[in-house]
N, C-alpha and C positions, 0 to 999 in steps of 0.2 A: 569183157572186151578181149577177144582172142588174140589181138595183135599186141597186147600189153602184158608185161610180166605181172606177177602177183603184186609187187611194189607199185607198178604203174597203175594197176587196177584200183588199188586202195586210194591213191592220190588223184585218180581221174576226176577232172572237173573242179578240183580245189585249187585255189591260189596258193602259191608257195608260202605266203605269209600266214595262211589260215591254219597250217598244220606243221608241227615241227618233226624233224627226223625221229626224235625220241617217241613222239606220239604214234607215228606210223609203225615203229618197231613194237610198241606196246600193243597196238591193235592187231598186228600180225601174230604176236605171241598169244594174245587173248583167244584167237581163233585156231591156235595150234599149228601155225604155218611157218614158224621160225626155221630158217634153213632153206626155205623155198622161195625167198623173195625174188630171185632172178628167173624162176621157172615160168613158162608160158602155160596157159590153160590146157593146151593139148598135151602137156607133160604131166598133168595132174590127174588124180582119180576124180570120179564124180563128186565124192564127198569133199575133196579138197577144193574143187571148183565152186561148190556151194559155199564153203567157208570163205573163199575169196570174195564172193558176192556179198556175204554178210559183213566182211571186213570193210568193203567199199561203202556199205550203208552206214556202218558205225563211224567211219571217218568224218561224217557230217555231224556227228554227235546229236542224233535225233532224239527227241523225247518220245516219239511214236514211230513204229515200224509196221508196215503192212506187208504180209507175206501170203501169197496165193499159191498154195500147194508146192512149197519149195522143195519138198523131199519126195514128191510123187514118182520121179523117174529113178530113184535110187533103190538099190537092192536092200533086202531086209536088214542086214547087219550095218550097212552104211547109214541107212535111215535111222536105226536105233542110236548109232553113234552121234549123228547130227542132232537128234532130239536132245541127247545129254549135253552136247556142245551148246545148243541154243539156250537151254536152261542155265548153264553155267555163265554164258555171255550175258544173258538178260539179268542175272543176279549181280554180275560185276558192273554192268553199264547202267542198269536201272531204267532202261527204256521200256515203255509199254509196247506190247506187240499184239496186233490183230492177225491171227493165224487162221487161214482158211484150209480146211481139210475135209475129205470125205471119209476119213478113218475115225471111227468112234474111239478106238483105243488110243490113237494119237492125240485126239482131243482130250481124253482123260489124263494122259501122261503130261501134256503141256499146258492145259488150260486151267484157268480159275473160274471162268464162266463159259458155258457152252450154249451157243445160240443155234437153233435149227431153223433154217430158212427154206421156204418152199414158195416158188413162183415170186420171188422177190419180197416176200413178207415173212416176218418173224412168226414162226409156228409154235415154238416152245423155247424156254430158257431154263438152264440148270446151273446151279452153283456147285462147283467141285469142292469137296471138303479138303481143307489144308491138312497135310500130314507130314510128319517129320521124315526126312530122307526120301528114298525112292518110293514112288506110288506103286503099291502092289495091286495090280488089276485083278488078282484072284481073291482079294479081300472082299468079304460080303458087301461092304459099303459100295465098292466100285462095281461089283457084279449087279447089285440092285440098281445103281444109277444107269449102268449100260442097258439093262432091261427096260427101264423107263424111257431112255432115249430111243431105243429100237421101237417101242410101242408108239412113239410119236411120229415115226417115219411113215 
């Protein structure tokens, strides 16, 4: 909401009794925007605007979040930062996320299950192996999985 500050965006649509000041502060801290509570979207970078939108969604304490290519318009470095942020926030909040992307690498970095859809139908499904720490897309396992996904396209 371009007419609202970061704080205003986070509490937009919520009744005051539904969320405490401390909770809003915690959400803003979770997405890394502490110190920008009074800033308007036009004063923020693209990544910070995306984090504001994520914070607004988190304020509702959803058990499920749907995201349709939320990082598509971001530059490479901001996109990479937002992917790390999303993983961190998801681990902290515990919400399930349905993340739509056209980037196989992004799906491999963020996903647990990858579903390839063509003409509205599920064409293929892949389970992404769990690994400790960052996922290394140059690891043989991920290269093999990426090849399989490309073959299904």
